[in-house]
C-alpha positions as CSV (number, residue, x, y, z in Angstrom):
1,X,94.7,70.6,117.0
2,X,96.8,69.9,113.9
3,X,95.7,69.4,110.5
4,X,93.5,71.8,108.9
5,X,90.9,73.9,110.6
6,X,87.7,75.3,110.3
7,X,86.7,78.8,111.5
8,X,83.6,81.4,111.0
9,X,85.6,84.8,110.6
10,X,85.3,88.7,108.8
11,X,88.8,90.0,107.4
12,X,88.8,94.0,106.9
13,X,88.0,95.3,103.5
14,X,91.0,96.8,101.8
15,X,90.8,100.2,102.7
16,X,90.4,99.0,106.8
17,X,93.4,97.5,106.0
18,X,95.3,100.7,104.5
19,X,94.4,102.3,107.9
20,X,95.6,99.3,109.7
21,X,99.0,99.9,107.9
22,X,99.4,103.2,108.3
23,X,99.0,102.9,112.2
24,X,101.8,100.1,111.9
25,X,103.9,102.8,110.4
26,X,103.2,105.4,111.9
27,X,104.0,102.9,115.3
28,X,107.4,101.9,113.5
29,X,106.0,98.6,113.6
30,X,106.3,97.3,110.1
31,X,109.7,95.5,109.9
32,X,109.0,93.6,112.5
33,X,107.3,89.9,112.6
34,X,103.7,90.6,111.2
35,X,100.9,88.4,110.0
36,X,101.0,88.7,106.2
37,X,97.8,91.0,105.8
38,X,95.6,88.6,104.0
39,X,95.7,86.9,107.3
40,X,94.2,89.6,109.4
41,X,90.5,88.7,110.7
42,X,88.1,89.2,113.3
43,X,87.6,85.3,114.7
44,X,83.7,84.7,115.0
45,X,83.9,81.3,116.5
46,X,85.7,78.3,117.7
47,X,88.0,75.9,115.4
48,X,86.8,72.8,114.5
49,X,89.0,70.1,112.9
50,X,88.1,70.0,108.8
51,X,85.9,67.0,108.2
52,X,83.4,66.3,106.0
53,X,80.5,66.0,108.3
54,X,81.7,69.3,110.2
55,X,82.3,71.0,107.1
56,X,78.6,70.5,105.6
57,X,77.5,71.4,109.5
58,X,79.3,74.6,109.5
59,X,78.3,75.6,105.7
60,X,74.9,74.9,106.7
61,X,75.0,76.9,110.0
62,X,76.3,79.7,107.7
63,X,73.4,79.7,105.8
64,X,71.2,80.3,109.2
65,X,73.2,83.5,110.5
66,X,70.9,86.2,110.7
67,X,72.8,89.2,112.1
68,X,73.1,92.8,110.9
69,X,76.4,94.0,109.9
70,X,78.4,95.5,112.8
71,X,81.0,98.3,112.9
72,X,84.2,97.9,115.0
73,X,86.0,101.0,116.1
74,X,90.1,100.3,116.4
75,X,91.6,102.5,118.5
76,X,94.8,100.9,119.7
77,X,97.4,98.6,119.0
78,X,98.1,96.0,122.3
79,X,100.6,93.3,123.1
80,X,99.6,90.6,125.2
81,X,101.5,87.4,126.1
82,X,100.6,83.7,125.6
83,X,101.9,80.7,127.1
84,X,102.2,77.8,124.3
85,X,104.3,74.6,125.2
86,X,106.6,76.1,128.1
87,X,107.5,79.5,126.3
88,X,106.2,82.2,126.4
89,X,105.2,84.2,123.2
90,X,103.9,87.8,122.6
91,X,100.6,88.7,120.5
92,X,100.0,92.3,118.8
93,X,96.7,93.0,117.6
94,X,94.7,96.0,116.7
95,X,91.7,96.3,119.4
96,X,88.5,97.7,119.2
97,X,87.1,100.0,121.9
98,X,84.4,98.0,123.6
99,X,81.7,95.4,123.0
100,X,79.0,96.9,120.8
101,X,75.8,95.6,121.0
102,X,75.6,94.6,117.4
103,X,78.8,92.8,117.8
104,X,77.3,90.7,120.9
105,X,74.3,89.7,118.5
106,X,76.6,88.8,115.6
107,X,78.7,86.3,118.2
108,X,75.1,85.4,119.4
109,X,74.0,84.2,116.1
110,X,77.0,82.4,114.9
111,X,76.9,80.4,118.2
112,X,73.2,79.7,118.1
113,X,73.9,78.4,114.0
114,X,76.6,76.4,115.5
115,X,74.8,75.1,118.4
116,X,71.8,74.3,116.2
117,X,73.8,72.0,114.1
118,X,75.3,70.1,117.2
119,X,78.6,72.1,117.4
120,X,80.1,72.9,120.9
121,X,80.8,77.0,120.9
122,X,82.0,79.7,123.3
123,X,81.7,83.1,123.2
124,X,84.8,84.3,124.3
125,X,85.6,86.4,121.3
126,X,86.6,90.1,121.8
127,X,86.7,92.6,119.1
128,X,90.2,92.7,117.6
129,X,92.4,91.3,114.6
130,X,96.0,90.2,115.9
131,X,98.6,91.2,113.4
132,X,101.4,89.3,114.9
133,X,101.8,86.0,116.7
134,X,105.4,86.1,117.2
135,X,106.2,89.7,117.8
136,X,109.8,90.7,118.6
137,X,108.9,92.8,122.0
138,X,106.3,94.0,124.1
139,X,104.7,97.7,122.9
140,X,104.5,100.7,124.6
141,X,102.0,103.0,124.7
142,X,100.3,103.1,120.7
143,X,99.5,106.0,118.6
144,X,96.8,106.0,115.8
145,X,93.6,107.2,114.6
146,X,90.9,105.5,115.1
147,X,89.6,103.2,112.3
148,X,85.9,102.3,111.7
149,X,85.8,99.0,110.6
150,X,82.3,97.4,109.1
151,X,82.0,93.7,109.2
152,X,79.3,93.5,106.2
153,X,79.9,89.8,105.6
154,X,80.5,86.2,107.8
155,X,83.5,84.0,106.0
156,X,83.7,80.3,106.4
157,X,87.4,79.4,106.2
158,X,89.8,76.8,106.2
159,X,93.2,77.2,107.5
160,X,96.3,75.3,108.0
161,X,96.7,73.4,105.0
162,X,99.6,74.9,103.4
163,X,103.2,75.4,104.4
164,X,102.5,79.2,104.8
165,X,99.6,79.4,107.3
166,X,96.4,80.9,105.2
167,X,92.9,80.9,104.7
168,X,90.9,79.9,101.8
169,X,87.2,81.1,102.3
170,X,84.7,78.3,101.2
171,X,81.6,79.7,102.2
172,X,80.8,83.5,102.4
173,X,77.2,85.0,103.4
174,X,76.5,89.0,103.0
175,X,75.1,90.2,106.8
176,X,71.6,92.1,107.0
177,X,72.6,96.1,106.6
178,X,73.3,97.4,110.1
179,X,70.0,99.4,111.4
180,X,69.9,103.3,111.1
181,X,71.7,105.5,113.5
182,X,68.6,107.2,115.2
183,X,70.4,109.8,116.9
184,X,71.8,111.3,113.8
185,X,68.2,111.1,112.4
186,X,67.0,112.8,115.4
187,X,69.5,115.2,115.3
188,X,69.2,116.0,111.5
189,X,65.1,116.9,112.6
190,X,66.6,119.8,114.4
């Protein structure tokens, strides 16, 4: 798909971005072909061509999403080889431990809202944030302290409208506060 694209996403807070930057430095990756930090994100929908009708539908869908905030635990940096137009590229991404029920619920809520607006969707998104789409080498094992990333806001962005690929937020919706962790509440009673 060429031209500007619309996507629902979440972006890390400045604290999470700083922790990611520290993990990158710890693994000696900071001088590699990294994406700009303001492009790091968690994908929450498919990409759609930016037409007036689709933009209107996606803005309405964003208003319909009812989901709780969700915390991902980023615990490693991994590589993945992608085949694009006859050649291979290496992507580097922070990955999270498992797919939590709240992450699945958030994806389902976004998907349902898009379906309600007549936009076809898939649900193949995994908890991760790509930091390089053209990495120079494969990665070996990486070391890092786990990073807790709480997704508390849904963003609708348009990307690809300038020479330097970037995202412009055109809609923002806060997610509902996360349910209290019952296990810690129960422990505090004893």
